[in-house]
C-alpha positions in Angstrom: 184.4 -16.0 -66.5 185.4 -16.9 -63.2 189.0 -15.6 -61.8 191.3 -18.7 -60.9 193.1 -18.1 -58.5 195.4 -20.9 -57.8 197.9 -21.5 -55.7 200.7 -21.1 -58.8 199.2 -17.6 -59.2 199.3 -16.6 -55.8 202.8 -18.2 -55.3 203.5 -16.0 -57.7 201.9 -13.0 -56.4 203.8 -14.0 -52.7 207.3 -14.0 -54.6 206.5 -10.5 -56.2 205.3 -9.0 -53.3 208.2 -10.2 -51.6 210.8 -8.8 -54.0 209.0 -5.3 -54.8 208.7 -5.0 -51.3 212.6 -5.5 -50.4 213.4 -3.4 -53.6 211.0 -0.7 -51.6 212.6 -0.9 -48.7 216.3 -0.7 -50.0 215.4 2.4 -52.0 214.0 4.0 -48.3 217.4 2.7 -46.8 219.3 4.1 -49.9 217.7 7.6 -50.3 216.2 8.4 -46.9 218.5 6.4 -44.9 222.0 7.4 -43.8 224.1 3.7 -44.0 223.3 0.1 -43.2 225.3 0.4 -39.8 222.4 3.0 -38.2 219.6 1.0 -39.7 220.9 -2.0 -37.8 222.0 0.1 -34.9 218.1 1.7 -35.0 216.8 -1.5 -34.9 218.9 -3.1 -32.0 217.2 -0.3 -29.9 213.3 -1.1 -30.1 211.0 -0.7 -27.6 209.8 -4.3 -27.5 206.1 -3.6 -25.6 205.4 -1.5 -28.3 206.4 -4.0 -31.1 204.5 -7.1 -29.4 201.6 -4.5 -29.6 202.0 -4.4 -32.9 201.8 -8.2 -33.3 198.8 -7.9 -31.9 197.2 -5.1 -34.3 198.6 -7.7 -37.0 196.2 -10.2 -35.9 192.8 -8.0 -36.5 193.5 -8.3 -40.1 191.9 -12.1 -39.1 189.8 -11.4 -35.4 188.6 -7.7 -36.9 188.1 -8.8 -40.3 186.2 -12.4 -40.0 184.6 -11.0 -36.5 182.7 -8.3 -39.3 182.5 -11.2 -41.7 180.5 -13.3 -39.3 177.9 -10.5 -38.2 176.9 -9.9 -42.2 177.4 -13.6 -42.6 175.0 -14.8 -40.0 172.0 -12.9 -41.5 171.8 -14.6 -44.3 173.6 -18.1 -43.1 172.7 -18.5 -39.4 174.5 -20.9 -37.7 178.1 -19.8 -39.3 180.7 -20.4 -37.2 182.9 -17.3 -35.8 186.2 -19.4 -36.2 185.6 -20.2 -39.5 184.6 -16.6 -40.8 187.9 -15.3 -38.5 189.7 -17.7 -40.9 188.4 -16.4 -44.2 188.7 -12.8 -43.3 192.4 -13.8 -42.6 192.8 -15.4 -45.5 191.1 -12.6 -47.8 193.6 -10.2 -46.5 196.4 -12.4 -47.4 194.8 -12.7 -51.0 194.1 -8.7 -51.1 198.1 -8.6 -50.2 199.6 -11.0 -53.0 197.5 -9.4 -55.7 196.7 -6.2 -57.7 194.1 -3.9 -57.0 193.2 -6.2 -53.9 191.6 -8.0 -56.7 192.4 -11.6 -54.9 190.1 -10.5 -51.7 186.6 -11.3 -52.6 186.9 -14.5 -54.4 189.2 -15.9 -51.8 186.7 -14.6 -48.8 183.9 -16.6 -50.9 186.0 -19.4 -51.5 187.2 -19.9 -47.5 183.3 -19.3 -46.9 182.3 -22.2 -49.0 184.7 -24.3 -47.2 183.0 -23.6 -44.2 179.6 -24.3 -45.6 178.5 -21.1 -46.8 176.9 -21.2 -50.4 178.0 -19.1 -53.2 175.1 -16.8 -53.0 175.2 -16.1 -49.4 178.9 -15.8 -49.7 178.9 -13.0 -52.2 176.4 -11.1 -50.6 178.5 -11.2 -47.5 181.6 -10.0 -49.2 179.5 -7.5 -50.5 178.1 -6.0 -47.0 181.6 -6.0 -46.0 182.8 -3.9 -48.8 179.7 -1.5 -48.2 180.6 -1.3 -44.4 184.4 -0.3 -45.4 182.9 2.0 -47.7 180.9 3.8 -44.7 183.4 3.7 -42.3 185.9 5.4 -44.1 183.6 7.8 -45.7 182.1 8.7 -42.2 185.4 8.6 -40.2 187.4 10.8 -42.7 185.0 13.9 -42.3 184.5 13.3 -38.6 188.4 13.6 -38.0 187.9 16.7 -40.3 185.2 18.2 -38.0 187.1 17.6 -34.9 190.0 19.6 -36.7 192.5 16.7 -36.7 195.3 16.7 -38.9 195.4 20.7 -39.6 199.4 20.2 -39.4 198.9 18.5 -43.2 197.9 21.5 -44.5 201.6 23.4 -43.8 203.1 20.5 -46.5 203.0 21.0 -50.1 203.4 18.0 -52.4 203.8 19.9 -55.8 201.8 22.9 -57.2 200.3 24.0 -54.0 198.8 21.1 -53.3 199.0 20.0 -50.0 198.5 16.1 -48.2 195.3 17.4 -46.8 194.0 18.3 -49.9 194.6 14.9 -51.2 193.3 13.3 -48.1 190.0 15.5 -48.9 189.9 13.9 -52.6 190.6 10.4 -51.6 187.9 10.9 -49.1 184.8 12.2 -51.8 185.7 9.2 -53.6 184.8 7.2 -51.0 181.9 9.1 -50.5 180.7 8.4 -54.2 181.1 4.9 -53.6 179.1 4.9 -50.6 176.1 6.5 -51.9 176.6 4.2 -55.5 175.9 1.1 -52.8 173.6 3.0 -50.8 171.7 3.0 -54.3 172.2 -0.7 -54.7 170.9 -1.4 -51.2 167.7 0.9 -50.9 167.0 -0.3 -55.2 167.9 -3.6 -55.1 165.3 -4.8 -57.9 167.6 -2.3 -60.1 170.6 -4.4 -59.0 169.3 -7.8 -59.6 167.7 -6.6 -63.1 171.1 -5.5 -64.5 172.8 -8.6 -63.5 169.9 -10.7 -65.2 170.6 -8.3 -68.2 174.5 -9.2 -68.0 173.9 -13.0 -67.6 171.6 -12.6 -70.9 174.3 -10.9 -72.5 176.6 -13.8 -71.9 174.4 -16.4 -72.3 174.9 -15.3 -75.9 178.2 -15.4 -76.5 179.3 -17.9 -73.8 178.2 -21.7 -74.9 179.6 -23.3 -71.2 177.2 -20.1 -69.3 174.5 -21.0 -71.6 174.2 -24.3 -70.6 174.3 -23.2 -67.1 172.0 -20.2 -67.6 169.3 -21.6 -65.4 171.4 -22.4 -62.5 173.5 -19.1 -62.6 169.7 -17.0 -62.7 168.7 -19.3 -59.2 171.9 -17.8 -58.5 171.2 -14.3 -58.6 167.8 -14.7 -57.6 169.0 -16.1 -54.3 172.0 -13.5 -54.0 169.0 -10.7 -54.4 167.0 -12.4 -51.7 170.1 -11.9 -49.4 170.8 -8.4 -50.4 166.7 -8.0 -49.7 167.2 -9.1 -46.1 169.6 -6.8 -45.2 167.1 -4.0 -46.0 164.9 -5.0 -42.9 165.6 -3.5 -39.5 167.8 -6.5 -38.7 169.6 -6.1 -41.5 170.2 -2.3 -41.0 171.7 -3.2 -37.3 174.0 -6.2 -38.7 175.4 -3.5 -41.1 175.6 -1.0 -38.7 178.0 -3.1 -36.6 179.8 -4.1 -39.3 180.5 -0.5 -40.0 181.6 0.0 -36.4 183.9 -3.7 -37.1 185.5 -1.7 -40.0 187.9 0.3 -37.5 189.1 -2.7 -35.5 188.9 -4.6 -39.1 191.7 -1.9 -40.1 193.1 -1.1 -37.0 196.6 -2.7 -38.2 196.5 0.0 -41.0 195.2 3.0 -39.1 197.4 2.4 -36.2 200.8 0.9 -37.3 202.1 4.7 -38.0 201.7 5.5 -34.6 203.1 2.2 -33.0 205.9 2.1 -35.2 206.8 5.6 -34.0 206.6 4.7 -30.4 208.5 1.3 -31.1 211.0 3.6 -32.6 210.6 6.0 -28.9 209.1 8.9 -30.9 206.5 10.7 -29.6 203.4 12.8 -31.7 199.9 13.6 -31.8 197.9 10.7 -31.9 195.2 12.1 -34.0 197.4 13.7 -36.8 199.2 10.7 -37.2 195.9 8.4 -37.4 194.4 11.0 -40.1 197.7 10.7 -41.8 197.5 6.6 -42.1 194.2 6.7 -43.1 195.2 8.9 -46.0 198.4 6.7 -47.0 195.2 3.9 -46.5 193.2 5.8 -49.3 195.7 6.5 -51.5 196.9 2.6 -51.6 193.6 1.1 -51.7 193.6 0.0 -55.1 197.5 0.1 -55.7 198.6 -1.9 -59.1 201.1 -3.9 -57.0 200.3 -7.2 -54.7 200.1 -5.4 -51.1 201.0 -2.0 -52.7 204.5 -2.9 -52.8 207.4 -1.1 -53.6 204.7 1.9 -53.7 203.7 1.6 -49.8 207.4 1.9 -48.5 207.8 4.7 -50.9 205.1 6.6 -50.0 205.1 5.9 -46.5 208.9 7.6 -46.0 207.7 10.4 -48.1 204.7 11.1 -46.1 206.3 10.6 -42.9 209.7 12.1 -43.6 207.5 14.9 -41.4 207.7 13.1 -38.3 210.4 11.0 -38.6 214.2 11.8 -38.9 216.0 10.5 -42.3 218.2 8.2 -40.4 215.4 6.5 -38.8 213.1 6.0 -42.0 214.1 2.8 -42.9 213.7 1.0 -39.6 210.1 2.7 -39.5 209.2 1.9 -42.6 210.1 -2.1 -42.2 208.3 -1.7 -38.9 204.7 -0.1 -40.3 205.0 -2.5 -43.4 205.6 -5.6 -41.0 202.7 -4.4 -38.7 199.8 -3.7 -41.8 200.9 -6.5 -44.5 204.1 -8.8 -43.5 202.5 -10.3 -40.2 199.4 -11.6 -42.4 201.4 -12.7 -45.4 203.5 -14.8 -43.7 200.6 -16.4 -41.6 198.3 -16.6 -44.8 201.0 -18.3 -46.2 201.8 -21.0 -43.7 198.4 -21.9 -43.3 197.5 -22.1 -47.5 200.9 -24.2 -47.5 199.6 -26.3 -44.5 195.7 -26.6 -46.5 198.1 -27.9 -49.7 200.0 -30.2 -47.8 196.5 -31.8 -46.5 195.1 -32.0 -49.6 192.6 -29.4 -49.1 193.3 -27.3 -52.0 193.8 -28.9 -55.2 196.6 -27.9 -57.6 194.0 -25.8 -59.6 191.4 -25.4 -58.0 189.5 -22.0 -58.6 188.9 -19.7 -55.8 185.6 -18.9 -57.8 183.4 -21.8 -57.8 181.8 -22.6 -61.0 178.5 -23.4 -59.2 176.9 -23.2 -55.8 176.0 -26.5 -53.8 172.2 -25.9 -54.0 
């Protein structure tokens, strides 16, 4: 069954994101901060140059993510426009922040790509390859950071029962490593994946009359998606994936560097690599958070973890700046763009993000 991400559902996600995030910042202010006056005073003494840099980082949801999507999409759909993929990448991040477990990211990316003329099988494969690149990036970057000796200070801070932040980081890294192996198997043996999807389609055909009526078209789309996946097994395909993995750094720059920039915005100096590793750890833990955009959980987890480096009176301001860079800015920009599309009639009042059929 297709998941219909309607404007109404996304609006509810935006409302939940805003309310829960506000509660999260409020809890941080109450439990970690001193008082509202100190919070306002801290905001009045920001280093604005660093805040401007933070705005640039926030745009990487769009520019970085879109460029990465363009690199993989043009391999299976030559001629796709970079600007259209930037919009698709940014709107994908926007929808991820408005839905639990980031479930809206993939469907919205495919929907935006279809608006740009990319057929559904090509859009599905491109979306899958960006996720492969994300998993590969974190699975490689984590061990490299550990090998270089980064984040040893994390081992000095216990969470509970003698477990340190460093232990949790390594556990999260293992999860990404397992996902990476599974995706590698899917790429090396795409026939297995195709046969599994065909088997699932057959099961759905027996149980769902709507699927049965369109089974031939569905199987055609499955076969085309298989062809696209096989195309990434060529030297040019692996090269495209290689660039996508490298571009995963810029596409996640707002999440990985937001902590350091927020600290510098407050005039605080600390070890860059340790903060980078800590932000990677936070990103791991929040990647599949059950609340829209990890709202509430992100504010509380960041305050608890960054309490190592940020004094309690400055934690509320730090949390607000950090969240603005890694999600609030994209939520604002994406909401304005989606509202503009609604006004122009480019989005139906109940138009599903996952299309019921491809165009050919």
